[in-house]
Every structure is written in C-alpha cells, then in structure tokens.
DSSP file (Angstrom, degrees, kcal/mol; ACC not computed):
  #  RESIDUE AA STRUCTURE BP1 BP2  ACC     N-H-->O    O-->H-N    N-H-->O    O-->H-N    TCO  KAPPA ALPHA  PHI   PSI    X-CA   Y-CA   Z-CA
    1    1 A X     >        0   0    0      0, 0.0     4,-1.7     0, 0.0     5,-0.1   0.000 360.0 360.0 360.0 -33.9  -17.8  224.1   99.3
    2    2 A X  H  >  +     0   0    0      1,-0.2     4,-2.1     2,-0.2     5,-0.2   0.880 360.0  54.7 -61.7 -37.8  -17.9  224.5  103.0
    3    3 A X  H  > S+     0   0    0      1,-0.2     4,-2.9     2,-0.2    -1,-0.2   0.876 104.4  53.9 -65.8 -35.7  -17.4  220.8  103.6
    4    4 A X  H  > S+     0   0    0      2,-0.2     4,-2.7     1,-0.2    -1,-0.2   0.906 108.0  50.6 -63.4 -40.1  -14.3  220.8  101.4
    5    5 A X  H  X S+     0   0    0     -4,-1.7     4,-2.3     2,-0.2    -2,-0.2   0.917 112.3  46.6 -62.6 -43.1  -12.9  223.5  103.7
    6    6 A X  H  X S+     0   0    0     -4,-2.1     4,-2.6     2,-0.2    -2,-0.2   0.904 112.4  49.9 -65.1 -41.5  -13.7  221.4  106.8
    7    7 A X  H  X S+     0   0    0     -4,-2.9     4,-2.8     2,-0.2     5,-0.2   0.910 109.5  52.0 -63.0 -41.5  -12.2  218.3  105.2
    8    8 A X  H  X S+     0   0    0     -4,-2.7     4,-2.4     1,-0.2    -2,-0.2   0.934 112.0  45.6 -59.7 -47.5   -9.0  220.3  104.3
    9    9 A X  H  X S+     0   0    0     -4,-2.3     4,-1.9     2,-0.2    -1,-0.2   0.898 111.8  52.8 -62.8 -40.6   -8.7  221.5  107.9
   10   10 A X  H  X S+     0   0    0     -4,-2.6     4,-0.7     2,-0.2    -2,-0.2   0.937 111.2  45.2 -62.7 -47.4   -9.4  218.0  109.2
   11   11 A X  H ><>S+     0   0    0     -4,-2.8     5,-2.2     1,-0.2     3,-1.2   0.920 111.8  52.5 -62.4 -43.0   -6.7  216.5  107.1
   12   12 A X  H ><5S+     0   0    0     -4,-2.4     3,-1.8     1,-0.3    -1,-0.2   0.825  99.9  62.4 -63.5 -30.7   -4.2  219.2  108.0
   13   13 A X  H 3<5S+     0   0    0     -4,-1.9    -1,-0.3     1,-0.3    -2,-0.2   0.736 106.4  46.4 -66.7 -20.3   -4.9  218.6  111.7
   14   14 A X  T <<5S-     0   0    0     -3,-1.2    -1,-0.3    -4,-0.7    -2,-0.2   0.218 122.7-110.2-100.0  11.4   -3.5  215.1  111.1
   15   15 A X  T < 5S+     0   0    0     -3,-1.8     2,-0.5     1,-0.2    -3,-0.2   0.858  72.0 143.1  60.9  38.6   -0.5  216.6  109.2
   16   16 A X      < -     0   0    0     -5,-2.2     2,-0.4    -8,-0.1    -1,-0.2  -0.938  55.8-122.8-109.7 127.7   -1.8  215.3  105.9
   17   17 A X        -     0   0    0     -2,-0.5     2,-1.7    -3,-0.1     5,-0.1  -0.557  28.4-127.6 -67.8 124.0   -1.4  217.4  102.7
   18   18 A X        +     0   0    0     -2,-0.4    -1,-0.1   -10,-0.1   -10,-0.1  -0.525  37.4 175.7 -82.0  82.2   -5.0  217.8  101.4
   19   19 A X     >  -     0   0    0     -2,-1.7     4,-2.7     1,-0.1     5,-0.2  -0.307  46.2-103.5 -75.6 167.4   -4.7  216.7   97.8
   20   20 A X  H  > S+     0   0    0      1,-0.2     4,-2.1     2,-0.2     5,-0.1   0.915 123.0  48.2 -57.4 -44.7   -7.8  216.4   95.5
   21   21 A X  H  > S+     0   0    0      2,-0.2     4,-2.3     1,-0.2    -1,-0.2   0.916 112.0  47.9 -65.6 -43.8   -7.8  212.7   95.8
   22   22 A X  H  > S+     0   0    0      1,-0.2     4,-2.5     2,-0.2     5,-0.2   0.904 111.8  50.2 -65.1 -40.7   -7.4  212.7   99.6
   23   23 A X  H  X S+     0   0    0     -4,-2.7     4,-2.2     1,-0.2    -1,-0.2   0.896 110.6  50.2 -63.6 -39.3  -10.2  215.3  100.0
   24   24 A X  H  X S+     0   0    0     -4,-2.1     4,-2.4    -5,-0.2    -2,-0.2   0.903 111.4  48.0 -65.9 -41.0  -12.5  213.2   97.7
   25   25 A X  H  X S+     0   0    0     -4,-2.3     4,-2.6     2,-0.2    -2,-0.2   0.934 113.3  46.3 -66.7 -45.8  -11.9  210.0   99.8
   26   26 A X  H  X S+     0   0    0     -4,-2.5     4,-2.2     1,-0.2    -1,-0.2   0.883 112.3  52.0 -66.3 -35.2  -12.4  211.7  103.1
   27   27 A X  H  X S+     0   0    0     -4,-2.2     4,-1.9    -5,-0.2    -1,-0.2   0.926 110.2  48.8 -62.6 -44.9  -15.6  213.4  101.7
   28   28 A X  H  X S+     0   0    0     -4,-2.4     4,-1.4     1,-0.2    -2,-0.2   0.932 111.3  49.5 -59.7 -46.4  -16.8  210.0  100.6
   29   29 A X  H  < S+     0   0    0     -4,-2.6     5,-0.2     1,-0.2    -1,-0.2   0.883 112.0  47.9 -63.1 -38.9  -16.1  208.4  104.0
   30   30 A X  H  < S+     0   0    0     -4,-2.2    -1,-0.2     1,-0.2    -2,-0.2   0.834 114.6  45.6 -71.0 -31.8  -17.9  211.2  105.8
   31   31 A X  H  < S+     0   0    0     -4,-1.9     2,-0.6    -5,-0.2    -1,-0.2   0.643 108.1  61.1 -86.8 -14.7  -21.0  211.1  103.5
   32   32 A X     <  -     0   0    0     -4,-1.4     2,-2.1    -5,-0.2     4,-0.2  -0.926  66.1-158.9-120.0 108.6  -21.3  207.3  103.6
   33   33 A X        +     0   0    0     -2,-0.6     2,-0.2     2,-0.1    -3,-0.1  -0.352  62.3  94.2 -83.9  58.5  -21.9  205.7  106.9
   34   34 A X  S    S-     0   0    0     -2,-2.1     2,-0.5    -5,-0.2    -2,-0.1  -0.677  84.5-105.8-132.5-174.9  -20.6  202.3  105.8
   35   35 A X        -     0   0    0     -2,-0.2    -2,-0.1    37,-0.0    -6,-0.0  -0.742  50.0-168.0-116.4  78.7  -17.4  200.3  105.8
   36   36 A X        -     0   0    0     -2,-0.5     2,-0.2    -4,-0.2    -7,-0.0  -0.251  14.3-130.6 -75.0 155.7  -16.5  200.6  102.1
   37   37 A X     >  -     0   0    0      1,-0.1     4,-2.2    -2,-0.0     5,-0.2  -0.487  31.8-103.5 -89.8 168.7  -13.9  198.6  100.3
   38   38 A X  H  > S+     0   0    0      1,-0.2     4,-2.9     2,-0.2     5,-0.2   0.918 124.4  54.3 -56.5 -43.6  -11.2  200.2   98.1
   39   39 A X  H  > S+     0   0    0      1,-0.2     4,-2.7     2,-0.2    -1,-0.2   0.904 107.1  49.3 -59.0 -44.5  -13.3  199.0   95.1
   40   40 A X  H  > S+     0   0    0      2,-0.2     4,-1.8     1,-0.2    -1,-0.2   0.912 113.6  45.5 -64.9 -42.8  -16.4  200.8   96.3
   41   41 A X  H  X S+     0   0    0     -4,-2.2     4,-1.7     2,-0.2    -2,-0.2   0.934 113.4  50.4 -65.2 -45.6  -14.6  204.0   97.0
   42   42 A X  H  X S+     0   0    0     -4,-2.9     4,-2.1     1,-0.2     3,-0.4   0.937 110.7  48.5 -57.3 -49.4  -12.9  203.8   93.6
   43   43 A X  H  < S+     0   0    0     -4,-2.7     4,-0.4     1,-0.2    -1,-0.2   0.848 111.4  50.8 -61.8 -35.2  -16.2  203.2   91.7
   44   44 A X  H  < S+     0   0    0     -4,-1.8    -1,-0.2    -5,-0.2    -2,-0.2   0.803 120.1  33.7 -72.8 -28.3  -17.9  206.1   93.5
   45   45 A X  H >X S+     0   0    0     -4,-1.7     4,-2.2    -3,-0.4     3,-0.8   0.625  91.5  87.5-104.4 -15.5  -15.1  208.6   92.7
   46   46 A X  T 3< S+     0   0    0     -4,-2.1     6,-0.2     1,-0.3    -1,-0.1   0.816  86.5  56.0 -61.0 -32.5  -13.8  207.5   89.3
   47   47 A X  T 34 S+     0   0    0     -4,-0.4     3,-0.3     1,-0.2    -1,-0.3   0.850 115.0  37.8 -68.3 -33.1  -16.4  209.6   87.3
   48   48 A X  T <4 S+     0   0    0     -3,-0.8     2,-0.3     1,-0.3    -2,-0.2   0.726 127.8  34.8 -90.3 -23.3  -15.4  212.8   89.1
   49   49 A X    ><  +     0   0    0     -4,-2.2     3,-2.1     1,-0.1    -1,-0.3  -0.734  67.6 179.0-129.6  83.3  -11.6  212.0   89.2
   50   50 A X  T 3  S+     0   0    0     -2,-0.3    -1,-0.1    -3,-0.3    -4,-0.1   0.707  79.7  57.7 -61.2 -21.5  -10.8  210.1   86.0
   51   51 A X  T 3  S+     0   0    0      2,-0.1    -1,-0.3     0, 0.0     2,-0.1   0.466  80.8 117.6 -88.1  -0.6   -7.1  209.9   86.9
   52   52 A X    <   -     0   0    0     -3,-2.1     2,-0.3    -6,-0.2    -3,-0.0  -0.389  46.7-164.0 -67.7 141.0   -7.8  208.1   90.1
   53   53 A X     >  -     0   0    0      1,-0.1     4,-1.9    -2,-0.1     5,-0.1  -0.865  31.8-119.0-121.5 160.6   -6.5  204.5   90.5
   54   54 A X  H  > S+     0   0    0     -2,-0.3     4,-2.7     1,-0.2     5,-0.2   0.860 116.5  57.9 -63.6 -34.5   -7.3  201.8   93.0
   55   55 A X  H  > S+     0   0    0      2,-0.2     4,-2.8     1,-0.2    -1,-0.2   0.900 104.6  50.8 -62.0 -40.7   -3.7  201.9   94.1
   56   56 A X  H  > S+     0   0    0      2,-0.2     4,-2.6     1,-0.2    -2,-0.2   0.925 110.9  47.7 -63.0 -44.9   -4.2  205.6   95.0
   57   57 A X  H  X S+     0   0    0     -4,-1.9     4,-2.5     2,-0.2    -2,-0.2   0.929 112.6  49.9 -61.3 -44.8   -7.3  204.8   97.0
   58   58 A X  H  X S+     0   0    0     -4,-2.7     4,-2.3     1,-0.2    -2,-0.2   0.925 112.2  47.3 -59.3 -46.4   -5.5  202.0   98.8
   59   59 A X  H  X S+     0   0    0     -4,-2.8     4,-2.3     2,-0.2    -1,-0.2   0.883 111.0  51.3 -65.3 -38.8   -2.6  204.2   99.6
   60   60 A X  H  X S+     0   0    0     -4,-2.6     4,-2.6     2,-0.2    -1,-0.2   0.932 110.9  47.9 -63.3 -45.7   -4.8  207.0  100.9
   61   61 A X  H  X S+     0   0    0     -4,-2.5     4,-2.4     1,-0.2    -2,-0.2   0.895 110.5  52.0 -64.0 -39.3   -6.7  204.6  103.2
   62   62 A X  H  X S+     0   0    0     -4,-2.3     4,-2.7     2,-0.2    -1,-0.2   0.908 110.3  48.9 -62.2 -41.2   -3.4  203.2  104.5
   63   63 A X  H  X S+     0   0    0     -4,-2.3     4,-2.0     2,-0.2     6,-0.2   0.929 110.5  50.6 -62.2 -45.7   -2.2  206.7  105.3
   64   64 A X  H  X>S+     0   0    0     -4,-2.6     5,-2.3     1,-0.2     6,-1.1   0.887 113.2  45.7 -60.7 -39.9   -5.5  207.5  107.0
   65   65 A X  H ><5S+     0   0    0     -4,-2.4     3,-1.0     4,-0.2    -1,-0.2   0.921 109.2  56.2 -66.6 -44.5   -5.2  204.3  109.1
   66   66 A X  H 3<5S+     0   0    0     -4,-2.7    -2,-0.2     1,-0.3    -1,-0.2   0.856 112.4  40.4 -57.8 -39.4   -1.5  205.0  109.9
   67   67 A X  H 3<5S-     0   0    0     -4,-2.0    -1,-0.3    -5,-0.1    -2,-0.2   0.488 116.8-110.8 -91.3  -3.1   -2.2  208.4  111.4
   68   68 A X  T <<5S+     0   0    0     -3,-1.0    -3,-0.2    -4,-0.5    -2,-0.1   0.642  81.3 125.4  86.2  15.6   -5.4  207.2  113.2
   69   69 A X  S   <S+     0   0    0     -5,-2.3     2,-0.3    -6,-0.2    -4,-0.2   0.873  80.6  12.6 -73.9 -38.2   -7.8  209.1  111.0
   70   70 A X  S    S-     0   0    0     -6,-1.1     2,-0.5    -9,-0.2    -2,-0.2  -0.878  76.7-124.2-131.4 166.2   -9.8  206.0  110.2
   71   71 A X        -     0   0    0     -2,-0.3     2,-0.3    -3,-0.1    -6,-0.1  -0.947  20.4-131.1-116.2 133.2   -9.9  202.4  111.5
   72   72 A X        -     0   0    0     -2,-0.5     2,-0.5    -7,-0.1   -37,-0.0  -0.625  16.5-151.4 -82.3 136.1   -9.4  199.4  109.4
   73   73 A X        -     0   0    0     -2,-0.3     2,-0.5     2,-0.0    -1,-0.0  -0.928   7.8-166.9-108.1 130.9  -11.8  196.5  109.7
   74   74 A X        -     0   0    0     -2,-0.5     2,-0.6     2,-0.0    -2,-0.0  -0.971   5.1-158.8-116.4 127.4  -10.7  193.0  109.0
   75   75 A X        -     0   0    0     -2,-0.5     2,-0.2     2,-0.0    -2,-0.0  -0.921   8.1-150.0-110.7 118.2  -13.4  190.4  108.6
   76   76 A X              0   0    0     -2,-0.6    -2,-0.0     1,-0.1     0, 0.0  -0.504 360.0 360.0 -81.5 153.2  -12.3  186.8  109.1
   77   77 A X              0   0    0     -2,-0.2    -1,-0.1     0, 0.0    -2,-0.0   0.491 360.0 360.0 -73.6 360.0  -14.1  184.0  107.2
C-alpha cells in the first residue's frame, strides 16, 4: 500500500491525475527493470484490471512520455 501512495505522489508531482490504470502502469514500470511494450504491460495487468484496454495503456504511456516521466525507446531495424 505504501508504494501506491508513493506512486500517487509521483504522478501528482507531474500534474497527472492518479487513476487506477495510471497507478497500475507506473507500478509495473517501477517493478520491472525492462523496456516493456504496450502488449507486455497490458498482459501483465489485464488480470487485475479486467476493463483495461491496450489503447488505454498506449495513451497512458504517451502521457508519461509527453510530461517527461518516462522515455520512449525506438528500435530501428
């Protein structure tokens, strides 16, 4: 529960409203030291948030990139 409180404060410091979905995504990112795809995040969270969609995960990540909370990696072929 303490981590959710920290995540809430962290999102609020970026002026992001801490919804359940946003808190779950930031929690996933903090707990997984990888560069996950939308698909990987979605698959990891769908069991705990059945109403989650890939579009929602995509939009959350775009918001996080837009405010500088996370950095997008693009891999060229």
